[in-house]
ZAVO-338916 format. One line per 10 residues: number of its first residue (from 1); their letters; for each residue x, y, z of C-alpha. Coordinates in Angstrom, 3 decimals. Each point is the difference from the previous one (the first is absolute). Layout:
REM residues N
NUM = A = X Y Z; ...
REM end
This chain:
REM residues 262
1 = MLIDLLQATK = 0.273 0.019 -0.267; 2.471 2.379 0.843; 2.022 -0.836 -3.025; -3.371 0.525 -2.117; -0.676 3.238 2.344; 3.866 1.276 -0.685; -0.824 -1.209 -4.269; -3.384 2.407 0.218; 1.494 2.712 1.421; 2.923 0.035 -2.300
11 = SGIVSFFEWF = -2.783 -0.071 -3.089; -1.594 2.902 1.281; 2.927 1.851 0.306; 1.039 -0.823 -3.217; -3.316 0.684 -1.532; -0.107 3.245 2.090; 2.872 2.162 -1.789; -0.548 -2.191 -3.211; -3.545 2.465 -0.274; 1.873 2.970 0.602
21 = GELGLFCGQV = 2.549 -0.971 -2.412; -2.753 -0.978 -2.439; -1.937 3.795 0.485; 3.521 1.396 -0.264; 0.679 -1.069 -3.428; -4.295 0.627 -0.669; 1.072 3.402 1.284; 2.717 0.703 -2.266; -2.216 -1.010 -3.317; -2.563 2.090 1.010
31 = VRAAFGAPWE = 2.181 2.991 0.211; 1.580 -1.039 -3.201; -2.604 -0.260 -1.765; -1.728 3.328 1.455; 2.803 1.927 -1.756; -0.016 -1.438 -3.231; -2.307 0.960 -3.304; -2.831 -0.798 -0.997; -1.600 2.561 2.779; -3.450 -1.733 1.374
41 = GRELVRQMDS = -1.703 3.313 0.574; -3.731 -0.937 -0.411; 0.482 -3.165 2.108; 1.732 1.762 2.711; -2.860 3.177 0.031; -2.267 -3.039 0.020; 1.544 -1.443 3.393; 0.297 3.402 1.538; -3.770 -0.038 -0.578; -0.690 -3.446 1.117
51 = IGSKSFPLVA = 2.561 0.165 3.406; -1.124 4.209 0.668; -3.390 0.615 -0.694; -1.263 -3.175 0.431; 1.644 -0.026 3.897; -0.841 3.665 0.448; -3.027 -0.923 1.785; 0.866 -2.615 2.496; 3.350 2.286 0.917; -2.247 3.288 0.677
61 = LAGAATGVVL = -2.313 -2.396 1.950; 2.860 -1.350 2.124; 1.727 3.483 0.378; -3.464 1.396 0.896; -0.291 -2.903 2.406; 3.597 0.828 1.734; -1.084 3.619 0.614; -2.966 -0.321 1.709; 1.715 -2.329 2.319; 2.954 1.760 0.411
71 = SLQTRESLTR = -2.324 3.127 1.340; -2.312 -2.459 2.268; 3.004 -1.721 1.372; 2.442 2.792 0.741; -2.741 3.102 0.931; -0.508 -1.967 3.266; 3.764 -0.427 0.571; 0.826 3.298 -0.563; -2.491 1.515 1.732; 0.467 -2.017 3.321
81 = FGAKAMLPAV = 4.031 1.767 -0.458; -0.958 3.571 -0.407; 0.530 -0.726 -3.827; -3.101 0.433 -2.237; 1.500 2.651 -1.860; 2.444 -1.916 -1.685; -2.787 -2.677 -1.287; 0.206 1.348 -3.721; 3.725 0.041 0.144; -0.114 -3.585 1.206
91 = IVFSLIKESG = -2.310 -1.432 -2.325; 1.544 1.799 -3.471; 3.588 -0.846 0.777; -1.025 -3.896 1.498; -1.632 -0.101 -3.889; 2.534 1.257 -1.946; 3.113 -1.355 1.561; -1.348 -3.627 1.214; -3.381 -0.965 -0.344; -0.759 1.017 -3.715
101 = PVITGLIVSG = 3.261 -1.320 -1.924; -0.182 -3.517 2.192; -4.235 -0.222 -0.636; 0.619 0.534 -3.701; 2.498 -2.311 -0.640; -1.719 -2.692 1.827; -3.085 0.587 -1.225; 1.002 0.218 -3.818; 2.340 -2.858 0.741; -3.151 -1.916 1.243
111 = RVGAGIGAEL = -2.022 0.847 -3.205; 2.303 0.435 -2.718; 2.747 -2.251 1.224; -2.863 -3.075 -0.215; -1.145 1.581 -3.160; 3.099 -0.451 -2.064; 1.228 -3.013 1.711; -3.188 -1.729 -0.719; -0.212 1.581 -3.833; 3.964 -1.204 -1.102
121 = GSMRVTEQID = -0.164 -3.108 1.698; -3.395 -1.025 -2.178; 2.629 1.715 -3.132; 1.885 -2.521 1.282; -1.402 -3.125 0.276; -2.165 0.465 -3.210; 2.895 0.841 -1.959; -0.384 2.935 -1.009; 3.283 1.507 1.180; 1.948 -2.651 -2.092
131 = AMEVSAVNPY = -2.549 0.810 -3.052; 1.436 3.390 0.721; 3.486 -0.663 0.272; -0.516 -2.028 -3.666; -1.638 3.145 -1.495; 3.424 1.836 1.123; -1.888 2.395 2.552; 2.180 -0.029 2.727; -2.242 -0.812 3.383; 2.716 1.608 2.431
141 = KFLASTRVLA = -1.151 3.828 -2.250; -3.825 -0.544 -0.549; -1.071 -2.047 3.071; 2.426 0.611 2.504; 1.932 3.331 -0.432; -3.423 1.957 -0.771; -1.848 -1.561 3.241; 2.969 1.372 2.061; 0.797 3.641 -1.451; -3.944 0.278 0.822
151 = CLLMLPLLTL = 0.279 -1.131 3.541; 3.131 2.377 0.044; -1.987 2.813 -0.736; -3.604 -0.362 0.997; 1.049 -0.564 3.811; 1.187 3.353 1.057; -3.175 1.295 -1.747; -2.418 -2.326 2.022; 2.016 1.299 3.100; -0.865 3.211 -0.502
161 = AADASGIFLG = -3.514 -0.867 -0.739; -0.515 -1.983 3.332; 2.189 2.690 1.934; -2.776 2.593 -1.422; -3.096 -2.112 1.110; 1.589 -0.720 3.335; 0.731 3.785 1.264; -3.335 0.856 -2.125; -2.040 -2.779 2.517; 2.029 0.923 2.706
171 = WISTTLSHPM = -1.203 3.624 -0.237; -3.525 -1.089 -0.442; 0.205 -2.456 3.113; 2.138 2.429 2.665; -2.649 3.090 -1.300; -3.026 -2.592 1.253; 1.293 0.605 3.479; 2.146 3.070 -0.318; -1.481 2.357 -2.629; 2.866 1.174 -1.589
181 = TLRLFLHNGL = 0.896 1.457 -3.920; 1.686 -1.897 -2.590; 1.966 2.734 -0.701; 1.225 -0.009 3.852; 0.040 -3.662 0.049; 2.267 0.324 -2.912; 2.105 2.953 1.655; 1.071 -1.566 3.414; 0.588 -3.309 -1.593; 2.009 0.993 -2.573
191 = RDATLNDFLP = 2.345 2.823 1.632; 2.648 -1.648 1.195; 0.591 -2.112 -2.960; 2.253 0.440 -2.722; 1.010 -1.910 -3.323; 1.867 -2.442 1.751; -2.666 -1.565 1.493; -2.563 -0.083 -2.919; 2.707 -1.443 -2.755; 1.759 -2.855 1.543
201 = PICKTAVFGL = -3.120 -1.764 1.117; -1.561 0.351 -3.683; 3.024 -0.905 -1.536; 0.524 -3.390 2.454; -3.317 -1.224 -1.594; 1.825 0.234 -3.203; 2.118 -2.718 1.183; -2.861 -2.110 1.026; -1.617 0.109 -3.432; 3.214 -1.336 -1.382
211 = IIGFVSCFQG = -0.286 -2.861 2.630; -3.519 -0.528 -0.697; 0.882 -0.027 -4.020; 3.168 -2.245 0.321; -1.662 -2.910 2.481; -3.075 -0.354 -1.678; 0.989 0.222 -3.667; 2.936 -2.715 1.376; -2.275 -2.627 1.577; -2.692 0.612 -2.479
221 = MRTRGGTEGV = 2.625 -0.824 -3.328; 1.198 -2.766 2.080; -3.060 -1.637 0.607; -0.213 -3.949 -0.291; -2.787 -2.911 0.602; -3.114 1.113 -1.709; -2.730 2.291 1.411; 1.294 -1.435 3.588; 3.165 1.930 -0.787; -1.893 3.122 -0.897
231 = GRSATSSVVL = -1.146 -0.029 3.197; 2.823 0.039 1.511; 1.980 2.305 -1.988; -2.899 2.423 1.174; 0.058 -0.634 3.552; 3.774 0.062 0.500; 0.218 2.991 -1.965; -2.418 1.908 2.499; 2.003 -1.441 2.813; 3.553 0.555 -0.971
241 = SSLFIILADV = -0.739 3.375 -1.515; -1.678 1.148 3.674; 2.556 -1.881 1.418; 2.742 1.940 -1.784; -1.619 3.504 0.215; 0.318 -0.159 3.949; 3.331 -1.221 0.202; 1.103 2.744 -2.731; -1.870 2.739 2.113; 2.106 -0.650 3.321
251 = ILVRFIQVVF = 2.888 0.249 -2.476; -1.023 3.470 -1.656; -1.255 1.463 3.190; 3.561 0.105 1.679; 1.112 1.073 -3.369; -1.766 2.923 -0.149; 0.774 0.633 3.443; 3.137 0.140 -0.943; 0.210 1.676 -3.587; -2.814 2.509 0.910
261 = PS = 0.394 0.787 4.021; -3.217 2.331 1.131
REM end
Protein backbone atom coordinates (compact mmCIF):
# COMPACT_ATOMS: atom_id res chain seq x y z
CA MET A 1 0.00 0.00 0.00
CA LEU A 2 2.83 2.38 0.80
CA ILE A 3 4.44 1.74 -2.59
CA ASP A 4 1.11 2.35 -4.35
CA LEU A 5 0.63 5.57 -2.40
CA LEU A 6 4.11 6.80 -3.34
CA GLN A 7 3.56 5.93 -6.98
CA ALA A 8 0.20 7.73 -7.00
CA THR A 9 1.79 10.79 -5.36
CA LYS A 10 4.64 10.77 -7.88
CA SER A 11 2.18 10.44 -10.76
CA GLY A 12 0.11 13.34 -9.42
CA ILE A 13 3.15 15.59 -9.08
CA VAL A 14 4.34 14.73 -12.59
CA SER A 15 0.86 15.38 -14.03
CA PHE A 16 0.75 18.70 -12.19
CA PHE A 17 3.97 19.95 -13.77
CA GLU A 18 3.05 18.49 -17.16
CA TRP A 19 -0.20 20.46 -17.11
CA PHE A 20 1.62 23.71 -16.42
CA GLY A 21 4.16 22.92 -19.11
CA GLU A 22 1.43 22.27 -21.68
CA LEU A 23 -0.34 25.46 -20.60
CA GLY A 24 2.86 27.46 -21.10
CA LEU A 25 3.36 26.03 -24.58
CA PHE A 26 -0.26 26.73 -25.42
CA CYS A 27 0.04 30.36 -24.26
CA GLY A 28 3.15 30.76 -26.40
CA GLN A 29 1.35 29.43 -29.47
CA VAL A 30 -1.63 31.72 -28.89
CA VAL A 31 0.54 34.83 -28.42
CA ARG A 32 2.58 33.97 -31.51
CA ALA A 33 -0.59 33.45 -33.55
CA ALA A 34 -2.17 36.67 -32.28
CA PHE A 35 0.59 38.86 -33.77
CA GLY A 36 0.52 37.30 -37.20
CA ALA A 37 -1.70 38.01 -40.20
CA PRO A 38 -4.49 37.62 -41.10
CA TRP A 39 -6.30 39.65 -38.45
CA GLU A 40 -9.59 38.17 -37.27
CA GLY A 41 -11.31 41.49 -36.57
CA ARG A 42 -14.86 40.31 -37.14
CA GLU A 43 -14.46 37.29 -34.85
CA LEU A 44 -12.84 39.52 -32.20
CA VAL A 45 -15.82 41.91 -32.25
CA ARG A 46 -18.21 38.97 -31.98
CA GLN A 47 -16.35 37.61 -28.97
CA MET A 48 -16.24 41.05 -27.33
CA ASP A 49 -20.01 41.24 -27.70
CA SER A 50 -20.46 37.74 -26.31
CA ILE A 51 -18.13 38.29 -23.37
CA GLY A 52 -18.78 41.97 -22.67
CA SER A 53 -22.34 43.03 -23.41
CA LYS A 54 -23.89 39.70 -22.50
CA SER A 55 -22.06 39.62 -19.17
CA PHE A 56 -22.96 43.22 -18.34
CA PRO A 57 -26.35 42.60 -16.65
CA LEU A 58 -24.96 39.90 -14.36
CA VAL A 59 -21.87 41.93 -13.47
CA ALA A 60 -23.90 45.09 -12.83
CA LEU A 61 -26.32 43.17 -10.61
CA ALA A 62 -23.45 41.63 -8.62
CA GLY A 63 -21.83 45.06 -8.21
CA ALA A 64 -25.13 46.59 -7.08
CA ALA A 65 -25.67 43.84 -4.51
CA THR A 66 -22.14 44.34 -3.22
CA GLY A 67 -22.72 48.08 -2.80
CA VAL A 68 -25.93 47.49 -0.84
CA VAL A 69 -24.28 44.88 1.39
CA LEU A 70 -21.32 47.16 2.09
CA SER A 71 -23.69 49.97 3.04
CA LEU A 72 -25.75 47.78 5.36
CA GLN A 73 -22.82 46.01 6.98
CA THR A 74 -20.49 48.94 7.57
CA ARG A 75 -23.06 51.54 8.66
CA GLU A 76 -23.60 49.94 12.07
CA SER A 77 -19.89 49.44 12.74
CA LEU A 78 -18.96 52.97 11.72
CA THR A 79 -21.80 54.41 13.81
CA ARG A 80 -20.58 52.45 16.82
CA PHE A 81 -17.14 54.08 16.54
CA GLY A 82 -18.48 57.54 15.71
CA ALA A 83 -17.26 57.47 12.11
CA LYS A 84 -20.55 57.43 10.23
CA ALA A 85 -19.35 60.25 7.99
CA MET A 86 -16.77 57.84 6.55
CA LEU A 87 -19.44 55.52 5.10
CA PRO A 88 -19.29 56.91 1.51
CA ALA A 89 -15.50 56.61 1.44
CA VAL A 90 -15.64 53.05 2.79
CA ILE A 91 -18.13 51.99 0.12
CA VAL A 92 -16.28 53.69 -2.74
CA PHE A 93 -12.80 52.51 -1.77
CA SER A 94 -13.93 48.96 -0.98
CA LEU A 95 -15.54 48.67 -4.40
CA ILE A 96 -12.88 50.23 -6.58
CA LYS A 97 -9.85 48.72 -4.84
CA GLU A 98 -10.92 45.13 -4.19
CA SER A 99 -14.57 44.07 -4.21
CA GLY A 100 -15.39 45.27 -7.73
CA PRO A 101 -12.40 43.70 -9.54
CA VAL A 102 -12.54 40.36 -7.73
CA ILE A 103 -16.31 39.93 -8.00
CA THR A 104 -16.20 40.83 -11.69
CA GLY A 105 -13.41 38.35 -12.32
CA LEU A 106 -15.22 35.53 -10.53
CA ILE A 107 -18.57 36.28 -12.20
CA VAL A 108 -17.02 36.37 -15.66
CA SER A 109 -14.99 33.23 -15.00
CA GLY A 110 -18.20 31.42 -14.10
CA ARG A 111 -20.16 32.56 -17.12
CA VAL A 112 -17.52 33.00 -19.81
CA GLY A 113 -15.10 30.31 -18.64
CA ALA A 114 -17.75 27.60 -18.76
CA GLY A 115 -18.99 28.83 -22.14
CA ILE A 116 -15.55 28.86 -23.75
CA GLY A 117 -14.59 25.50 -22.28
CA ALA A 118 -17.81 23.85 -23.44
CA GLU A 119 -17.78 25.49 -26.88
CA LEU A 120 -14.20 24.62 -27.75
CA GLY A 121 -14.56 21.22 -26.13
CA SER A 122 -17.53 20.43 -28.35
CA MET A 123 -15.57 21.57 -31.40
CA ARG A 124 -12.68 19.32 -30.40
CA VAL A 125 -14.70 16.13 -29.83
CA THR A 126 -16.69 16.68 -33.04
CA GLU A 127 -13.39 17.18 -34.94
CA GLN A 128 -14.28 20.69 -36.08
CA ILE A 129 -10.90 21.97 -34.90
CA ASP A 130 -9.18 19.21 -36.88
CA ALA A 131 -11.19 20.24 -39.93
CA MET A 132 -10.04 23.85 -39.47
CA GLU A 133 -6.42 22.74 -39.39
CA VAL A 134 -6.92 20.70 -42.58
CA SER A 135 -8.45 23.80 -44.21
CA ALA A 136 -5.29 25.81 -43.35
CA VAL A 137 -7.10 27.85 -40.68
CA ASN A 138 -5.04 28.36 -37.54
CA PRO A 139 -7.31 27.48 -34.58
CA TYR A 140 -4.95 29.20 -32.17
CA LYS A 141 -5.58 32.46 -33.99
CA PHE A 142 -9.26 32.14 -34.94
CA LEU A 143 -10.53 30.41 -31.78
CA ALA A 144 -8.10 31.07 -28.95
CA SER A 145 -6.43 34.44 -29.55
CA THR A 146 -9.71 36.23 -30.29
CA ARG A 147 -11.29 34.95 -27.06
CA VAL A 148 -8.22 35.75 -24.96
CA LEU A 149 -7.99 39.28 -26.38
CA ALA A 150 -11.73 39.83 -25.89
CA CYS A 151 -11.42 38.81 -22.22
CA LEU A 152 -8.42 41.11 -21.83
CA LEU A 153 -10.32 44.10 -23.25
CA MET A 154 -13.71 43.50 -21.65
CA LEU A 155 -12.78 42.77 -18.03
CA PRO A 156 -11.68 46.35 -17.19
CA LEU A 157 -14.86 47.77 -18.75
CA LEU A 158 -17.05 45.29 -16.89
CA THR A 159 -15.24 46.20 -13.68
CA LEU A 160 -16.08 49.87 -14.22
CA ALA A 161 -19.73 48.88 -14.69
CA ALA A 162 -19.68 46.85 -11.46
CA ASP A 163 -18.05 49.73 -9.55
CA ALA A 164 -20.54 52.29 -10.90
CA SER A 165 -23.61 50.18 -10.10
CA GLY A 166 -22.24 49.33 -6.67
CA ILE A 167 -21.58 52.96 -5.79
CA PHE A 168 -25.01 54.03 -7.05
CA LEU A 169 -26.90 51.33 -5.14
CA GLY A 170 -24.70 51.97 -2.10
CA TRP A 171 -25.81 55.61 -2.20
CA ILE A 172 -29.47 54.58 -2.48
CA SER A 173 -29.12 52.22 0.49
CA THR A 174 -27.38 54.91 2.51
CA THR A 175 -29.83 57.67 1.70
CA LEU A 176 -32.82 55.54 2.75
CA SER A 177 -31.65 55.74 6.37
CA HIS A 178 -29.71 58.99 6.21
CA PRO A 179 -30.85 61.31 3.36
CA MET A 180 -27.89 62.46 1.29
CA THR A 181 -27.61 63.79 -2.25
CA LEU A 182 -25.64 61.79 -4.79
CA ARG A 183 -23.31 64.75 -5.27
CA LEU A 184 -22.50 64.89 -1.55
CA PHE A 185 -22.08 61.11 -1.42
CA LEU A 186 -19.59 61.15 -4.29
CA HIS A 187 -17.80 64.19 -2.86
CA ASN A 188 -17.31 62.47 0.50
CA GLY A 189 -16.39 59.18 -1.12
CA LEU A 190 -13.93 60.51 -3.69
CA ARG A 191 -12.50 63.42 -1.73
CA ASP A 192 -9.26 61.65 -0.80
CA ALA A 193 -9.04 59.42 -3.88
CA THR A 194 -6.15 59.69 -6.31
CA LEU A 195 -5.39 58.22 -9.71
CA ASN A 196 -3.33 55.50 -8.03
CA ASP A 197 -6.47 54.33 -6.26
CA PHE A 198 -8.35 53.82 -9.54
CA LEU A 199 -5.95 52.73 -12.27
CA PRO A 200 -4.08 49.77 -10.69
CA PRO A 201 -7.24 47.86 -9.64
CA ILE A 202 -8.78 48.39 -13.08
CA CYS A 203 -5.61 47.24 -14.82
CA LYS A 204 -5.48 44.25 -12.46
CA THR A 205 -8.65 42.92 -14.03
CA ALA A 206 -6.90 42.75 -17.41
CA VAL A 207 -4.69 40.07 -15.85
CA PHE A 208 -7.86 38.30 -14.68
CA GLY A 209 -9.09 38.43 -18.27
CA LEU A 210 -5.90 36.80 -19.53
CA ILE A 211 -6.25 34.06 -16.93
CA ILE A 212 -9.85 33.34 -17.90
CA GLY A 213 -9.09 33.37 -21.62
CA PHE A 214 -5.96 31.23 -21.55
CA VAL A 215 -7.20 28.64 -19.04
CA SER A 216 -10.64 28.25 -20.62
CA CYS A 217 -9.31 27.97 -24.18
CA PHE A 218 -6.61 25.54 -23.06
CA GLN A 219 -9.05 23.29 -21.22
CA GLY A 220 -11.50 23.38 -24.11
CA MET A 221 -9.00 22.61 -26.85
CA ARG A 222 -7.50 19.64 -24.99
CA THR A 223 -10.89 17.99 -24.40
CA ARG A 224 -11.08 14.23 -24.75
CA GLY A 225 -13.83 11.68 -24.15
CA GLY A 226 -16.96 12.84 -25.96
CA THR A 227 -19.78 14.70 -24.21
CA GLU A 228 -18.53 13.67 -20.78
CA GLY A 229 -15.20 15.28 -21.58
CA VAL A 230 -16.98 18.47 -22.64
CA GLY A 231 -18.63 18.66 -19.23
CA ARG A 232 -15.30 18.11 -17.49
CA SER A 233 -13.69 20.85 -19.58
CA ALA A 234 -16.43 23.35 -18.75
CA THR A 235 -16.21 22.55 -15.05
CA SER A 236 -12.42 22.63 -14.89
CA SER A 237 -12.35 25.93 -16.81
CA VAL A 238 -14.49 27.60 -14.15
CA VAL A 239 -12.72 26.03 -11.18
CA LEU A 240 -9.17 26.67 -12.39
CA SER A 241 -9.92 30.21 -13.61
CA SER A 242 -11.50 31.15 -10.28
CA LEU A 243 -8.63 29.60 -8.32
CA PHE A 244 -5.96 31.37 -10.37
CA ILE A 245 -7.84 34.68 -10.12
CA ILE A 246 -7.81 34.46 -6.32
CA LEU A 247 -4.12 33.55 -6.25
CA ALA A 248 -3.26 36.27 -8.76
CA ASP A 249 -5.18 38.82 -6.72
CA VAL A 250 -3.01 38.11 -3.68
CA ILE A 251 0.15 38.64 -5.72
CA LEU A 252 -1.14 41.70 -7.57
CA VAL A 253 -2.35 43.43 -4.40
CA ARG A 254 1.14 43.22 -2.94
CA PHE A 255 2.69 44.29 -6.25
CA ILE A 256 0.40 47.33 -6.43
CA GLN A 257 1.25 48.30 -2.85
CA VAL A 258 4.96 48.28 -3.70
CA VAL A 259 4.77 50.00 -7.09
CA PHE A 260 1.93 52.44 -6.29
CA PRO A 261 2.30 53.32 -2.59
CA SER A 262 -0.55 55.33 -1.08
